[in-house]
C-alpha beads as a LAMMPS data file, in Angstrom:
LAMMPS data file: protein, C-alpha beads

346 atoms
345 bonds

1 atom types
1 bond types

-500.0 500.0 xlo xhi
-500.0 500.0 ylo yhi
-500.0 500.0 zlo zhi

Masses

1 110.0

Atoms # bond

1 1 1 -22.672 15.852 -23.921
2 1 1 -18.953 15.386 -23.114
3 1 1 -18.464 12.781 -20.319
4 1 1 -14.780 13.776 -19.858
5 1 1 -12.778 16.743 -18.821
6 1 1 -9.390 17.361 -20.462
7 1 1 -6.422 18.842 -18.539
8 1 1 -3.514 20.133 -20.599
9 1 1 -0.665 22.425 -20.065
10 1 1 0.097 25.243 -22.682
11 1 1 3.116 23.281 -23.888
12 1 1 1.273 20.136 -24.150
13 1 1 3.865 18.333 -22.217
14 1 1 1.208 17.150 -19.606
15 1 1 -2.174 16.198 -20.960
16 1 1 -4.755 13.703 -19.701
17 1 1 -8.590 13.125 -19.566
18 1 1 -10.647 12.304 -16.679
19 1 1 -14.267 11.220 -16.688
20 1 1 -17.061 12.774 -14.760
21 1 1 -17.990 9.483 -13.116
22 1 1 -14.563 9.076 -11.517
23 1 1 -14.693 12.489 -10.157
24 1 1 -18.025 11.991 -8.552
25 1 1 -16.585 8.719 -7.030
26 1 1 -13.483 10.456 -5.846
27 1 1 -15.460 13.302 -4.111
28 1 1 -17.717 10.547 -2.476
29 1 1 -14.880 8.356 -1.338
30 1 1 -13.178 11.582 -0.036
31 1 1 -16.252 12.444 2.155
32 1 1 -16.517 8.815 3.315
33 1 1 -12.672 8.957 4.152
34 1 1 -13.157 12.018 6.336
35 1 1 -16.169 10.596 8.125
36 1 1 -14.221 7.394 8.882
37 1 1 -11.194 9.395 9.948
38 1 1 -13.382 11.196 12.525
39 1 1 -14.973 7.961 13.702
40 1 1 -11.786 6.280 14.143
41 1 1 -10.389 9.133 16.136
42 1 1 -13.732 9.006 18.355
43 1 1 -13.436 5.262 19.272
44 1 1 -11.103 3.555 21.601
45 1 1 -10.501 2.634 25.251
46 1 1 -12.216 6.007 25.887
47 1 1 -15.015 7.185 23.415
48 1 1 -14.959 10.818 22.340
49 1 1 -18.094 12.337 20.636
50 1 1 -17.313 12.940 17.021
51 1 1 -18.299 16.537 17.354
52 1 1 -15.896 16.874 20.252
53 1 1 -13.202 15.431 18.051
54 1 1 -13.868 17.946 15.194
55 1 1 -13.703 20.874 17.717
56 1 1 -10.264 19.519 18.942
57 1 1 -9.118 19.336 15.434
58 1 1 -9.955 22.835 14.420
59 1 1 -8.775 24.182 17.780
60 1 1 -12.195 25.291 19.328
61 1 1 -11.923 23.251 22.583
62 1 1 -10.664 23.358 26.040
63 1 1 -7.817 20.796 25.304
64 1 1 -9.239 18.188 27.341
65 1 1 -8.574 15.380 25.025
66 1 1 -5.359 16.956 23.513
67 1 1 -3.144 14.032 24.499
68 1 1 -5.402 11.196 23.539
69 1 1 -6.161 12.783 20.046
70 1 1 -2.956 14.524 19.107
71 1 1 -0.431 12.194 20.613
72 1 1 -2.111 8.764 20.591
73 1 1 -4.810 8.462 17.984
74 1 1 -4.162 11.241 15.281
75 1 1 -0.799 10.026 14.140
76 1 1 -1.885 6.385 14.140
77 1 1 -5.039 7.039 12.004
78 1 1 -2.999 9.266 9.659
79 1 1 -0.265 6.685 9.220
80 1 1 -2.970 3.937 8.734
81 1 1 -4.522 5.973 5.865
82 1 1 -1.159 6.667 4.338
83 1 1 0.075 3.058 4.431
84 1 1 -3.252 1.905 2.895
85 1 1 -3.017 4.489 0.055
86 1 1 0.559 3.414 -0.735
87 1 1 -0.329 -0.235 -0.837
88 1 1 -3.470 0.334 -2.864
89 1 1 -1.448 2.268 -5.540
90 1 1 1.435 -0.151 -5.402
91 1 1 -1.010 -3.028 -6.154
92 1 1 -2.833 -1.047 -8.882
93 1 1 0.548 -0.591 -10.686
94 1 1 1.526 -4.260 -10.424
95 1 1 -1.801 -5.457 -11.738
96 1 1 -1.463 -2.995 -14.764
97 1 1 2.209 -3.788 -15.417
98 1 1 1.894 -7.528 -15.101
99 1 1 -1.517 -7.664 -16.602
100 1 1 -2.649 -10.202 -13.908
101 1 1 -5.533 -9.529 -11.594
102 1 1 -3.921 -11.458 -8.757
103 1 1 -0.805 -9.338 -8.502
104 1 1 -0.050 -7.405 -5.514
105 1 1 3.155 -6.460 -3.432
106 1 1 2.609 -9.307 -0.906
107 1 1 1.911 -12.044 -3.522
108 1 1 4.940 -11.334 -5.900
109 1 1 7.650 -10.937 -3.318
110 1 1 7.957 -7.141 -2.574
111 1 1 6.612 -7.322 0.883
112 1 1 8.660 -10.433 1.589
113 1 1 11.822 -8.499 0.528
114 1 1 10.843 -5.822 3.006
115 1 1 10.360 -8.467 5.625
116 1 1 13.822 -9.902 5.078
117 1 1 15.287 -6.488 5.538
118 1 1 13.258 -5.725 8.650
119 1 1 13.836 -9.063 10.310
120 1 1 17.734 -9.054 9.656
121 1 1 17.681 -5.705 11.337
122 1 1 15.606 -6.824 14.159
123 1 1 17.413 -10.047 14.860
124 1 1 21.104 -8.894 14.143
125 1 1 21.168 -5.067 14.778
126 1 1 18.441 -4.340 17.478
127 1 1 20.159 -2.536 20.244
128 1 1 23.383 -1.904 18.470
129 1 1 21.736 0.398 15.993
130 1 1 18.865 2.870 16.588
131 1 1 15.349 1.422 15.838
132 1 1 14.734 4.478 13.772
133 1 1 16.845 2.816 10.867
134 1 1 14.220 0.022 10.790
135 1 1 12.306 1.614 7.888
136 1 1 15.498 1.926 5.961
137 1 1 16.353 -1.719 6.369
138 1 1 12.699 -2.738 5.118
139 1 1 12.878 -0.458 2.027
140 1 1 16.510 -1.683 1.241
141 1 1 15.242 -5.335 1.504
142 1 1 12.308 -4.675 -0.737
143 1 1 14.530 -2.912 -3.411
144 1 1 17.141 -5.668 -3.437
145 1 1 14.715 -8.612 -3.686
146 1 1 12.735 -6.759 -6.347
147 1 1 15.980 -6.164 -8.253
148 1 1 16.699 -9.902 -7.967
149 1 1 13.179 -10.944 -9.129
150 1 1 13.601 -8.358 -12.167
151 1 1 17.020 -9.701 -13.110
152 1 1 15.919 -13.437 -12.843
153 1 1 12.914 -12.525 -15.035
154 1 1 15.021 -11.040 -17.643
155 1 1 15.352 -12.939 -21.058
156 1 1 15.470 -10.416 -24.009
157 1 1 13.087 -8.452 -21.948
158 1 1 10.849 -9.101 -19.016
159 1 1 7.474 -10.672 -19.751
160 1 1 4.599 -10.342 -17.232
161 1 1 3.889 -14.035 -16.743
162 1 1 7.720 -14.711 -16.030
163 1 1 7.793 -11.877 -13.700
164 1 1 5.009 -12.899 -11.572
165 1 1 5.949 -16.694 -11.451
166 1 1 9.527 -15.857 -10.497
167 1 1 8.113 -13.354 -7.977
168 1 1 6.011 -15.994 -6.216
169 1 1 9.054 -18.307 -6.075
170 1 1 11.377 -15.665 -4.660
171 1 1 8.682 -14.703 -2.061
172 1 1 8.543 -18.259 -0.956
173 1 1 12.132 -18.399 -0.463
174 1 1 12.249 -15.023 1.407
175 1 1 9.561 -16.324 3.750
176 1 1 11.381 -19.365 4.463
177 1 1 14.590 -17.318 5.294
178 1 1 12.447 -14.980 7.603
179 1 1 11.051 -18.025 9.442
180 1 1 14.514 -19.514 9.921
181 1 1 15.877 -16.388 11.336
182 1 1 12.932 -16.206 13.766
183 1 1 13.362 -19.734 14.854
184 1 1 16.922 -19.454 15.700
185 1 1 16.551 -16.063 17.480
186 1 1 15.803 -15.330 21.106
187 1 1 12.275 -15.431 22.382
188 1 1 11.917 -11.629 22.852
189 1 1 13.346 -10.945 19.333
190 1 1 11.021 -13.534 17.866
191 1 1 7.991 -11.979 19.435
192 1 1 8.858 -8.623 17.853
193 1 1 9.454 -10.149 14.618
194 1 1 6.259 -11.958 14.632
195 1 1 4.392 -8.583 15.621
196 1 1 6.167 -6.728 12.635
197 1 1 5.274 -9.534 10.233
198 1 1 1.661 -9.542 11.118
199 1 1 1.453 -5.825 10.380
200 1 1 0.683 -3.362 13.204
201 1 1 0.384 0.471 13.655
202 1 1 0.837 0.294 17.526
203 1 1 3.161 3.016 18.693
204 1 1 2.662 5.222 15.525
205 1 1 3.954 8.738 16.101
206 1 1 4.420 12.085 14.246
207 1 1 7.879 11.060 13.280
208 1 1 6.690 8.094 11.467
209 1 1 3.882 10.215 9.760
210 1 1 6.490 12.883 8.520
211 1 1 8.772 10.205 7.279
212 1 1 6.167 8.294 5.391
213 1 1 4.575 11.437 3.801
214 1 1 7.489 12.361 1.095
215 1 1 7.009 8.663 -0.411
216 1 1 3.286 9.381 -1.129
217 1 1 3.862 12.967 -2.255
218 1 1 6.542 11.861 -4.747
219 1 1 5.461 8.538 -5.975
220 1 1 1.573 8.690 -6.190
221 1 1 1.515 11.591 -8.456
222 1 1 4.282 9.987 -10.529
223 1 1 1.964 7.084 -11.057
224 1 1 -0.946 9.388 -11.900
225 1 1 1.043 11.150 -14.668
226 1 1 2.211 7.779 -16.171
227 1 1 -1.430 6.740 -16.636
228 1 1 -1.522 7.041 -20.437
229 1 1 1.440 4.916 -20.777
230 1 1 -0.120 2.346 -18.673
231 1 1 -3.338 2.401 -20.660
232 1 1 -1.342 1.761 -23.784
233 1 1 0.815 -1.002 -22.234
234 1 1 -2.322 -3.009 -21.362
235 1 1 -2.907 -3.662 -25.146
236 1 1 0.120 -5.868 -25.067
237 1 1 3.822 -5.148 -25.406
238 1 1 3.845 -5.432 -29.304
239 1 1 1.049 -2.802 -29.688
240 1 1 2.692 -0.416 -27.147
241 1 1 6.052 -0.633 -28.821
242 1 1 4.441 0.031 -32.187
243 1 1 2.919 3.188 -30.707
244 1 1 6.316 4.381 -29.682
245 1 1 6.190 3.269 -25.936
246 1 1 9.631 2.161 -24.536
247 1 1 8.143 -0.901 -23.032
248 1 1 10.965 -2.149 -20.842
249 1 1 12.035 1.365 -19.567
250 1 1 8.612 2.279 -18.712
251 1 1 7.936 -1.155 -16.904
252 1 1 11.089 -0.674 -14.849
253 1 1 10.038 2.885 -13.819
254 1 1 6.533 1.628 -12.757
255 1 1 7.982 -1.363 -10.928
256 1 1 10.305 1.080 -9.124
257 1 1 7.439 3.230 -7.940
258 1 1 5.573 0.207 -6.790
259 1 1 8.512 -0.951 -4.825
260 1 1 8.982 2.346 -3.308
261 1 1 5.368 2.617 -2.183
262 1 1 4.973 -0.963 -0.945
263 1 1 8.499 -0.924 0.590
264 1 1 7.673 2.404 2.495
265 1 1 4.296 0.860 3.757
266 1 1 5.930 -2.157 4.978
267 1 1 8.638 -0.033 6.717
268 1 1 6.291 1.858 8.819
269 1 1 3.519 -0.792 9.395
270 1 1 4.951 -4.312 8.809
271 1 1 3.510 -6.822 6.695
272 1 1 -0.078 -5.683 6.150
273 1 1 -1.351 -8.010 3.388
274 1 1 -4.053 -8.056 0.583
275 1 1 -4.791 -4.321 0.566
276 1 1 -2.722 -3.977 -2.676
277 1 1 -4.999 -6.823 -4.039
278 1 1 -8.422 -5.660 -2.863
279 1 1 -8.305 -1.747 -3.390
280 1 1 -7.798 -1.782 -7.274
281 1 1 -10.477 -4.384 -7.784
282 1 1 -13.105 -2.345 -5.840
283 1 1 -12.044 0.853 -7.874
284 1 1 -12.459 -1.033 -11.247
285 1 1 -16.014 -1.996 -10.110
286 1 1 -16.695 1.691 -9.494
287 1 1 -14.984 3.382 -12.519
288 1 1 -13.805 0.950 -14.949
289 1 1 -10.122 0.459 -16.022
290 1 1 -8.652 3.973 -16.672
291 1 1 -5.476 3.798 -14.826
292 1 1 -5.338 7.623 -14.144
293 1 1 -8.821 7.582 -12.475
294 1 1 -7.780 4.456 -10.489
295 1 1 -4.796 5.958 -8.892
296 1 1 -6.577 8.381 -6.455
297 1 1 -9.578 5.901 -6.116
298 1 1 -7.185 2.987 -5.113
299 1 1 -5.300 5.358 -2.785
300 1 1 -8.621 6.326 -1.050
301 1 1 -9.985 2.855 -0.875
302 1 1 -6.569 1.428 0.352
303 1 1 -6.491 4.067 3.108
304 1 1 -10.065 3.428 4.230
305 1 1 -9.482 -0.344 4.345
306 1 1 -6.486 0.067 6.749
307 1 1 -8.123 2.507 8.836
308 1 1 -11.249 0.155 9.288
309 1 1 -8.858 -2.817 10.069
310 1 1 -6.881 -0.898 12.546
311 1 1 -10.036 0.637 14.107
312 1 1 -11.431 -2.855 14.576
313 1 1 -7.963 -4.077 15.754
314 1 1 -7.706 -1.684 18.575
315 1 1 -11.158 -1.625 19.849
316 1 1 -12.828 -5.097 19.296
317 1 1 -10.751 -6.949 22.022
318 1 1 -9.919 -4.221 24.595
319 1 1 -7.538 -3.977 26.412
320 1 1 -5.707 -5.899 23.746
321 1 1 -4.402 -4.263 20.725
322 1 1 -4.473 -6.863 17.835
323 1 1 -2.297 -6.136 14.631
324 1 1 -4.323 -4.600 11.768
325 1 1 -2.817 -7.164 9.478
326 1 1 -4.736 -10.052 11.052
327 1 1 -8.059 -8.341 9.853
328 1 1 -6.897 -7.340 6.281
329 1 1 -5.681 -11.009 5.819
330 1 1 -9.078 -12.243 7.138
331 1 1 -10.695 -10.088 4.439
332 1 1 -8.172 -10.662 1.739
333 1 1 -7.690 -14.389 1.852
334 1 1 -11.419 -15.098 0.969
335 1 1 -11.274 -12.346 -1.809
336 1 1 -8.077 -13.888 -3.191
337 1 1 -9.753 -17.426 -3.369
338 1 1 -12.838 -15.589 -5.168
339 1 1 -10.431 -14.171 -7.840
340 1 1 -8.806 -17.491 -8.250
341 1 1 -12.297 -18.979 -8.841
342 1 1 -13.303 -16.337 -11.092
343 1 1 -10.292 -16.200 -13.280
344 1 1 -10.035 -20.200 -13.316
345 1 1 -10.765 -20.329 -16.997
346 1 1 -8.401 -17.442 -18.153

Bonds

1 1 1 2
2 1 2 3
3 1 3 4
4 1 4 5
5 1 5 6
6 1 6 7
7 1 7 8
8 1 8 9
9 1 9 10
10 1 10 11
11 1 11 12
12 1 12 13
13 1 13 14
14 1 14 15
15 1 15 16
16 1 16 17
17 1 17 18
18 1 18 19
19 1 19 20
20 1 20 21
21 1 21 22
22 1 22 23
23 1 23 24
24 1 24 25
25 1 25 26
26 1 26 27
27 1 27 28
28 1 28 29
29 1 29 30
30 1 30 31
31 1 31 32
32 1 32 33
33 1 33 34
34 1 34 35
35 1 35 36
36 1 36 37
37 1 37 38
38 1 38 39
39 1 39 40
40 1 40 41
41 1 41 42
42 1 42 43
43 1 43 44
44 1 44 45
45 1 45 46
46 1 46 47
47 1 47 48
48 1 48 49
49 1 49 50
50 1 50 51
51 1 51 52
52 1 52 53
53 1 53 54
54 1 54 55
55 1 55 56
56 1 56 57
57 1 57 58
58 1 58 59
59 1 59 60
60 1 60 61
61 1 61 62
62 1 62 63
63 1 63 64
64 1 64 65
65 1 65 66
66 1 66 67
67 1 67 68
68 1 68 69
69 1 69 70
70 1 70 71
71 1 71 72
72 1 72 73
73 1 73 74
74 1 74 75
75 1 75 76
76 1 76 77
77 1 77 78
78 1 78 79
79 1 79 80
80 1 80 81
81 1 81 82
82 1 82 83
83 1 83 84
84 1 84 85
85 1 85 86
86 1 86 87
87 1 87 88
88 1 88 89
89 1 89 90
90 1 90 91
91 1 91 92
92 1 92 93
93 1 93 94
94 1 94 95
95 1 95 96
96 1 96 97
97 1 97 98
98 1 98 99
99 1 99 100
100 1 100 101
101 1 101 102
102 1 102 103
103 1 103 104
104 1 104 105
105 1 105 106
106 1 106 107
107 1 107 108
108 1 108 109
109 1 109 110
110 1 110 111
111 1 111 112
112 1 112 113
113 1 113 114
114 1 114 115
115 1 115 116
116 1 116 117
117 1 117 118
118 1 118 119
119 1 119 120
120 1 120 121
121 1 121 122
122 1 122 123
123 1 123 124
124 1 124 125
125 1 125 126
126 1 126 127
127 1 127 128
128 1 128 129
129 1 129 130
130 1 130 131
131 1 131 132
132 1 132 133
133 1 133 134
134 1 134 135
135 1 135 136
136 1 136 137
137 1 137 138
138 1 138 139
139 1 139 140
140 1 140 141
141 1 141 142
142 1 142 143
143 1 143 144
144 1 144 145
145 1 145 146
146 1 146 147
147 1 147 148
148 1 148 149
149 1 149 150
150 1 150 151
151 1 151 152
152 1 152 153
153 1 153 154
154 1 154 155
155 1 155 156
156 1 156 157
157 1 157 158
158 1 158 159
159 1 159 160
160 1 160 161
161 1 161 162
162 1 162 163
163 1 163 164
164 1 164 165
165 1 165 166
166 1 166 167
167 1 167 168
168 1 168 169
169 1 169 170
170 1 170 171
171 1 171 172
172 1 172 173
173 1 173 174
174 1 174 175
175 1 175 176
176 1 176 177
177 1 177 178
178 1 178 179
179 1 179 180
180 1 180 181
181 1 181 182
182 1 182 183
183 1 183 184
184 1 184 185
185 1 185 186
186 1 186 187
187 1 187 188
188 1 188 189
189 1 189 190
190 1 190 191
191 1 191 192
192 1 192 193
193 1 193 194
194 1 194 195
195 1 195 196
196 1 196 197
197 1 197 198
198 1 198 199
199 1 199 200
200 1 200 201
201 1 201 202
202 1 202 203
203 1 203 204
204 1 204 205
205 1 205 206
206 1 206 207
207 1 207 208
208 1 208 209
209 1 209 210
210 1 210 211
211 1 211 212
212 1 212 213
213 1 213 214
214 1 214 215
215 1 215 216
216 1 216 217
217 1 217 218
218 1 218 219
219 1 219 220
220 1 220 221
221 1 221 222
222 1 222 223
223 1 223 224
224 1 224 225
225 1 225 226
226 1 226 227
227 1 227 228
228 1 228 229
229 1 229 230
230 1 230 231
231 1 231 232
232 1 232 233
233 1 233 234
234 1 234 235
235 1 235 236
236 1 236 237
237 1 237 238
238 1 238 239
239 1 239 240
240 1 240 241
241 1 241 242
242 1 242 243
243 1 243 244
244 1 244 245
245 1 245 246
246 1 246 247
247 1 247 248
248 1 248 249
249 1 249 250
250 1 250 251
251 1 251 252
252 1 252 253
253 1 253 254
254 1 254 255
255 1 255 256
256 1 256 257
257 1 257 258
258 1 258 259
259 1 259 260
260 1 260 261
261 1 261 262
262 1 262 263
263 1 263 264
264 1 264 265
265 1 265 266
266 1 266 267
267 1 267 268
268 1 268 269
269 1 269 270
270 1 270 271
271 1 271 272
272 1 272 273
273 1 273 274
274 1 274 275
275 1 275 276
276 1 276 277
277 1 277 278
278 1 278 279
279 1 279 280
280 1 280 281
281 1 281 282
282 1 282 283
283 1 283 284
284 1 284 285
285 1 285 286
286 1 286 287
287 1 287 288
288 1 288 289
289 1 289 290
290 1 290 291
291 1 291 292
292 1 292 293
293 1 293 294
294 1 294 295
295 1 295 296
296 1 296 297
297 1 297 298
298 1 298 299
299 1 299 300
300 1 300 301
301 1 301 302
302 1 302 303
303 1 303 304
304 1 304 305
305 1 305 306
306 1 306 307
307 1 307 308
308 1 308 309
309 1 309 310
310 1 310 311
311 1 311 312
312 1 312 313
313 1 313 314
314 1 314 315
315 1 315 316
316 1 316 317
317 1 317 318
318 1 318 319
319 1 319 320
320 1 320 321
321 1 321 322
322 1 322 323
323 1 323 324
324 1 324 325
325 1 325 326
326 1 326 327
327 1 327 328
328 1 328 329
329 1 329 330
330 1 330 331
331 1 331 332
332 1 332 333
333 1 333 334
334 1 334 335
335 1 335 336
336 1 336 337
337 1 337 338
338 1 338 339
339 1 339 340
340 1 340 341
341 1 341 342
342 1 342 343
343 1 343 344
344 1 344 345
345 1 345 346
């Protein structure tokens, strides 16, 4: 009995296999995501019955909860899922390219680069330039710092271990720069900066959702279609080169996709950490190491993690709205320590 389905175009330019188990897991995670989505819309300062939520979403209601659902909660929940999906896939790419289970956007410096760009904007441009340009500043920061890390790592090519070590060092330097800017800034600016750094979805709107969507639509499918190359690269650079893979070129493309996803997530939700570390590991526990299968699974798991964190953040301490990044860090830090312990002899 064949445990795989083969998808191939007539020309053969696109061809991949996906196992039956990943299909089942993707289906179950999709159902769980929908249930969690409805639950997140239902809870808040005022509880709305889940059945009423579903009636509102499909248009069979009186519109009693239209403002609460469609203006306040729906864009926030959608943005939470999209941010988590982007971080999950970004972390998966980094772990595959660097071949290090501890790699994630926040650990090797991508998120720190986005933080520098965002805090520079908040401290020096807030008021003079529209706040709508903040996401562009964060993405620019992530791109520039990632380019610096890649160039510093280059020595007749880029090796995974050199990339992660330099990334950790640059990340520490970026965090120091951010803290220095916050310390010398005014109190109100410092407060806004700390809120952004912690990672919050407060005030999410439909403009944020529409601006974030293209990044997912373009880059997550791109990562999926590069799955075969990633599986070959995990055998080692020498083997991949022998099989005809342009290792450095493909590594640069994959790193660019990871930077784009992580930078976009940070731009719209701030410094939400550890999602890119946790989601791929849970995915491997469910379906193994096939990269193509892990792309949608990591996206679904990442989205669910951020939705749960944001749901707890805005309901557990009412009327306070705690940043979701507090809860992802609370889960992720012990998980990171566990990974360090498990891989201590590698």
